[in-house]
C-alpha positions in Angstrom: 13.3 187.8 141.0 14.4 191.2 142.4 17.7 193.0 141.7 20.8 191.9 143.6 21.6 194.1 146.5 22.5 194.2 150.3 20.9 195.2 153.5 21.1 198.9 154.5 22.4 201.7 152.4 21.0 205.0 151.2 19.7 206.9 148.2 21.4 210.2 147.9 20.9 212.6 144.9 22.7 210.9 142.1 23.8 213.9 139.9 24.7 211.5 137.1 22.6 213.4 134.6 25.1 216.3 134.6 27.7 214.2 132.7 26.5 210.7 131.9 25.8 211.6 128.2 29.2 213.3 127.7 31.5 211.2 125.6 35.1 210.9 126.9 37.4 213.7 125.7 41.2 213.1 125.5 43.1 216.0 126.9 46.8 216.6 126.6 48.9 218.3 129.4 51.0 221.5 129.3 54.6 222.0 130.2 55.0 220.4 133.6 53.7 217.1 135.0 54.0 215.9 138.6 54.3 212.2 139.6 53.8 211.6 143.4 55.6 208.5 144.6 52.7 207.6 146.9 49.7 207.2 144.5 48.8 203.7 145.7 48.1 201.8 148.9 51.2 200.6 150.7 54.8 201.8 150.6 55.6 204.8 148.2 57.7 204.0 145.2 61.3 205.0 145.1 62.6 207.4 142.4 64.9 205.6 139.9 65.7 208.8 137.9 67.6 211.9 138.8 67.3 215.6 138.1 68.3 216.3 134.5 67.6 212.8 133.2 65.8 212.4 129.9 62.7 210.2 130.2 60.4 208.5 127.7 56.7 207.7 127.6 56.2 204.5 129.5 59.5 204.6 131.3 59.7 203.5 134.9 60.5 206.5 137.0 59.5 205.1 140.4 60.1 201.6 141.6 57.9 199.6 144.0 59.6 199.6 147.4 57.8 196.6 149.0 55.3 193.8 148.4 52.4 196.2 148.8 53.7 198.9 146.5 53.5 199.8 142.8 55.8 201.1 140.0 55.3 204.6 138.6 55.8 205.2 134.9 56.1 208.5 133.0 53.2 209.5 130.8 55.3 211.9 128.7 58.8 212.3 127.4 60.9 215.1 128.6 63.4 216.1 131.3 63.3 215.5 135.1 63.1 219.0 136.4 63.1 218.2 140.1 62.4 215.5 142.7 60.8 217.3 145.7 57.7 217.3 147.9 54.5 218.4 146.1 50.9 219.0 147.2 48.5 216.1 146.4 44.7 215.9 146.4 44.6 214.8 150.0 46.2 218.1 151.1 49.4 216.3 152.1 52.9 216.7 150.6 54.3 213.7 148.8 57.8 213.2 147.3 57.2 213.7 143.6 59.1 213.5 140.3 58.5 216.7 138.3 59.0 216.3 134.5 59.1 219.0 131.9 57.2 217.8 128.9 59.0 218.0 125.5 55.7 217.4 123.7 57.4 214.8 121.5 55.8 211.8 123.4 58.7 209.6 122.5 57.9 206.1 123.7 60.1 203.5 125.3 60.9 200.5 123.0 58.0 198.2 122.5 55.3 200.5 123.9 51.9 199.7 122.4 53.0 196.4 120.9 50.2 193.8 120.6 50.5 190.7 122.7 48.5 187.4 122.8 47.7 186.7 126.5 46.8 183.1 125.7 50.4 182.5 124.9 51.6 183.8 128.2 52.0 181.9 131.5 50.2 183.0 134.6 53.5 184.1 136.1 54.3 186.2 133.0 50.9 187.9 133.1 51.3 188.8 136.8 54.8 190.2 136.2 53.5 192.3 133.3 50.8 193.7 135.5 53.3 194.4 138.3 55.8 196.0 135.9 53.0 198.2 134.5 52.2 199.6 137.9 48.5 198.8 137.7 46.5 199.6 140.9 42.9 199.5 141.9 41.2 202.6 140.3 38.1 202.5 142.5 39.7 204.7 145.1 41.9 202.6 147.4 44.8 202.1 144.9 45.6 198.6 146.0 48.4 197.1 143.8 46.6 194.9 141.3 49.4 192.3 140.9 49.0 191.5 144.6 45.2 191.1 144.2 45.5 188.7 141.3 48.1 186.6 143.1 46.2 184.7 145.9 47.6 181.8 147.8 45.6 179.2 145.8 44.4 179.9 142.2 42.0 177.0 142.4 40.2 178.6 145.4 39.0 181.6 143.2 35.5 181.0 142.0 34.6 184.5 140.8 36.3 187.4 139.1 34.0 190.4 139.5 34.1 193.7 137.6 32.8 196.5 139.8 30.7 198.5 137.4 28.3 199.8 140.1 29.8 203.3 140.2 27.4 204.1 143.1 29.2 207.3 144.2 27.0 210.3 143.3 28.0 212.5 140.3 30.7 210.1 138.9 30.1 208.8 135.4 33.6 208.0 134.0 33.2 204.2 134.6 29.8 204.3 132.9 31.3 206.0 129.8 34.2 203.5 129.8 31.6 200.6 129.9 30.1 202.1 126.8 33.2 203.3 124.9 35.9 200.8 125.9 33.7 197.7 126.5 35.9 195.3 124.5 39.0 196.3 126.5 37.2 195.9 129.8 36.0 192.4 128.9 39.4 191.7 127.4 40.9 192.5 130.8 38.4 190.2 132.5 39.4 187.4 130.2 43.0 187.9 131.0 42.3 187.7 134.7 40.0 184.7 134.3 42.9 182.9 132.5 44.8 182.9 135.8 42.1 181.0 137.7 41.0 177.6 136.3 37.7 177.4 138.1 36.6 181.0 138.0 33.6 182.6 136.4 33.4 186.3 135.5 30.7 188.6 136.7 30.1 192.2 135.6 28.1 194.0 138.3 26.2 197.1 137.1 23.6 199.2 138.8 20.2 199.4 137.1 20.6 203.2 136.5 23.0 202.3 133.7 20.7 200.4 131.3 22.8 201.2 128.2 25.9 199.8 129.8 24.0 196.7 130.9 22.7 196.2 127.4 26.1 196.6 125.7 27.9 194.3 128.2 25.2 191.6 127.8 25.5 191.8 124.0 29.3 191.3 124.1 29.3 188.4 126.6 26.3 186.6 125.0 28.6 183.9 123.6 30.7 183.6 126.7 29.8 180.6 128.8 31.8 181.7 131.9 30.9 185.5 131.9 27.6 187.0 133.0 26.2 190.4 133.8 24.6 190.9 137.2 22.1 193.8 137.4 22.3 195.5 140.8 19.8 197.7 142.6 20.8 201.4 142.5 21.8 202.1 146.1 24.8 203.6 147.8 27.3 202.0 148.7 26.5 199.2 146.2 30.0 199.5 144.8 31.7 198.8 148.2 33.7 195.6 147.8 31.8 193.8 150.6 28.4 194.9 149.3 29.3 194.0 145.7 30.6 190.5 146.6 27.4 189.8 148.7 25.1 191.1 146.0 26.7 189.1 143.2 27.6 185.9 144.9 25.8 185.8 148.3 29.2 185.5 150.1 30.2 187.6 153.0 33.6 189.1 154.0 34.7 191.3 156.9 37.6 193.6 157.7 39.9 190.7 158.6 39.4 189.0 155.3 40.4 189.6 151.7 38.0 189.0 148.8 40.2 186.0 147.9 39.2 184.4 151.3 35.7 184.3 149.9 36.9 183.0 146.6 36.6 186.3 144.8 38.8 188.8 143.0 37.2 192.2 142.4 38.5 194.9 140.1 37.2 198.3 139.0 36.2 199.0 135.4 39.2 201.2 134.6 41.5 198.7 136.4 40.3 195.9 134.1 41.0 198.1 131.1 44.5 198.9 132.5 45.2 195.1 132.8 44.2 194.7 129.2 46.4 197.6 128.1 49.4 196.3 130.1 49.1 192.6 129.0 47.7 192.9 125.5 49.0 196.3 124.3 52.3 196.6 126.2 51.2 199.9 127.9 51.8 200.7 131.6 49.4 202.6 133.8 49.9 206.1 132.5 46.4 207.4 131.9 43.3 208.0 133.9 39.6 208.6 133.0 37.8 211.0 135.3 34.6 213.1 135.6 34.6 216.9 135.8 31.2 217.9 137.2 29.1 219.8 139.6 26.8 222.8 139.4 29.8 225.2 139.6 31.4 223.8 136.4 30.8 225.6 133.1 30.9 222.4 131.0 30.7 219.0 132.7 32.8 216.4 131.0 34.3 212.9 131.2 38.0 213.2 130.3 40.9 210.9 129.7 44.3 212.4 130.7 47.9 211.4 131.2 48.8 210.9 134.9 50.7 213.8 136.3 48.5 216.4 134.6 47.2 219.1 136.9 43.5 219.3 137.8 43.7 223.0 137.2 44.7 222.4 133.6 41.9 219.9 133.1 39.3 222.4 134.5 40.6 225.2 132.2 40.5 222.9 129.2 36.8 222.2 129.7 35.8 225.8 130.3 36.6 226.5 134.0 34.1 227.4 136.7 30.9 229.3 135.7 30.6 230.6 139.3 33.1 230.4 142.2 32.4 227.2 144.0 32.0 227.0 147.8 33.4 223.4 147.8 35.7 221.5 145.5 36.2 217.7 145.9 38.6 215.2 144.5 36.2 212.3 143.9 32.5 212.1 144.9 30.6 213.8 147.7 30.4 210.7 149.9 34.0 209.4 150.0 36.0 212.1 148.2 38.4 214.6 149.7 37.7 218.3 149.9 40.4 220.4 148.1 41.8 223.8 149.0 44.0 224.0 145.9 43.3 222.4 142.5 46.8 222.8 141.2 47.5 219.2 142.1 48.3 216.2 139.9 46.1 213.5 138.6 47.2 210.1 139.9 46.1 206.5 139.3 43.5 206.8 142.1 41.9 210.0 140.7 38.2 209.7 139.8 36.6 213.1 139.6 36.8 216.8 140.1 33.5 217.9 141.7 32.8 221.6 142.1 29.6 222.7 144.1 28.1 226.2 144.4 27.0 225.4 148.0 28.8 223.6 150.8 25.8 221.9 152.3 27.8 220.3 155.1 29.3 223.6 156.4 26.0 225.2 157.2 25.0 222.4 159.6 25.7 222.5 163.4 25.7 219.1 165.1 23.2 218.7 167.9 22.6 215.9 170.4 21.7 212.4 169.2 18.0 211.8 169.3 18.2 208.0 169.3 16.2 207.7 166.1 18.1 204.7 164.8 18.4 205.9 161.2 22.1 205.4 161.2 21.6 201.7 162.2 19.2 201.1 159.4 21.5 202.8 156.9 24.7 201.1 157.9 25.7 198.5 155.2 28.0 196.8 157.7 25.2 196.2 160.2 26.9 198.3 162.9 25.5 200.6 165.6 26.9 204.0 164.7 25.2 205.7 167.6 27.1 203.6 170.2 30.3 203.8 168.2 30.1 207.6 168.2 29.7 207.7 171.9 32.9 205.6 172.2 34.7 207.8 169.7 33.8 211.0 171.5 35.3 209.6 174.7 38.4 208.4 172.8 37.4 204.9 174.1 39.2 202.7 171.6 38.6 199.5 173.5 34.8 200.0 173.4 35.0 201.2 169.8 36.7 197.9 168.9 34.3 195.8 170.9 31.4 197.4 168.9 33.1 196.2 165.7 34.1 199.7 164.8 36.9 198.4 162.6 34.3 197.0 160.3 33.3 200.5 159.3 34.7 201.4 155.9 33.8 205.1 156.1 31.1 205.1 153.4 29.3 208.1 155.1 25.8 206.6 155.0 25.2 207.2 158.7 26.3 210.8 158.5 24.1 211.4 155.5 20.9 210.2 157.2 21.6 211.7 160.7 19.0 214.3 161.5 21.3 215.7 164.3 24.0 216.3 161.6 26.6 214.6 163.8 29.9 214.1 162.0 29.9 210.4 162.5 32.1 209.3 159.7 34.9 211.7 160.7 34.8 210.5 164.3 35.0 206.9 163.1 37.9 207.6 160.8 39.9 209.0 163.7 39.0 206.1 166.0 39.9 203.6 163.3 43.3 205.2 162.8 43.9 205.2 166.5 43.1 201.5 166.9 45.2 200.6 163.8 48.2 202.6 165.2 47.8 200.8 168.6 47.7 197.4 166.8 50.8 198.2 164.8 52.7 199.3 168.0 51.6 196.2 169.8 52.8 194.0 166.9 56.2 195.8 166.7 56.7 195.3 170.4 56.5 191.5 170.1 
């Protein structure tokens, strides 16, 4: 039997060898930490502290402002220096709480206390995850308490850990699967306890044999948890692709994984659930990869949220040469940065510094109708036709071509011999269509 996978996808240079053998280092921040209120999908949190307030490690400083929102907790103790807009990895300004670190790391009462999840009700577990501000750490930052609260608990058949880490260069999830395996599986057991009929699946790409081996060893005695070996292919870690590869079920942009009987969480998210429920610790740390051929010493680091990317880079040795391109995240779905003095958030995954900006040197030419984009598209779309609609600002045709099913993985752009900036065009069209839908709904 072949490895589980999906139709389409690409095989870009992986770059994993640069950092996959580097054990996770724990780094501590300097004097100032910045906590953006919008570090999750949905409504930004609202500050619940004021300038001059003393705060403790684990204290809530931002409160969820809606159903799709998440709490923000301080990762250090110190004094609130200011509440003001601050630059983030996206290049946008976000209202942020700026805390001056007192280096005492004084915790709130009860931080780190052990808890037995088997003695907690489902409602208690969900409230703990909500209070802890846990969000999806695979990139989207979707509030986890919402994800683990479907309409019908009995309709959930699978709880899936996304251990694919298909994005090139990234290795932090791989290191966590090796170094914090017990916590990851512990988090999976916590989530499984919410769903009476569910089985657990840990999906891992074949290019991570050590992680596959360790996970299989630790779940050998578990009747309701299995490890699914996935073919190494981008974007195998996309939620739709992962669900199809591990269960054979399909979802589209109008559905949630729960509609197909699935709950999917990233490796670090599962560990965060374990930390919140079993060790009374909110989401105040993040594991990320520092890598690329412009970095002096590649590394996997665990840091407190709010710490500056600039400080992290300096701590591991800085740049060995001035990079042409710096990205927050991976090369396929990350965001290019023009300033690295920005804070680590719950959604941070990597700092990638490259000596050459390969994209910048290409000038797009006319489409040659080769069809490579169609073959590569994991959503079975026709990027060539979608691009024509996008270039004409024809949102109606873009929608008719199922353009909203695109999740901007970048596979079509990667294979395009004409070097057309397809993904960027689709992103703009999708935003335009979404805005029109919101306006139409508001008018009713």
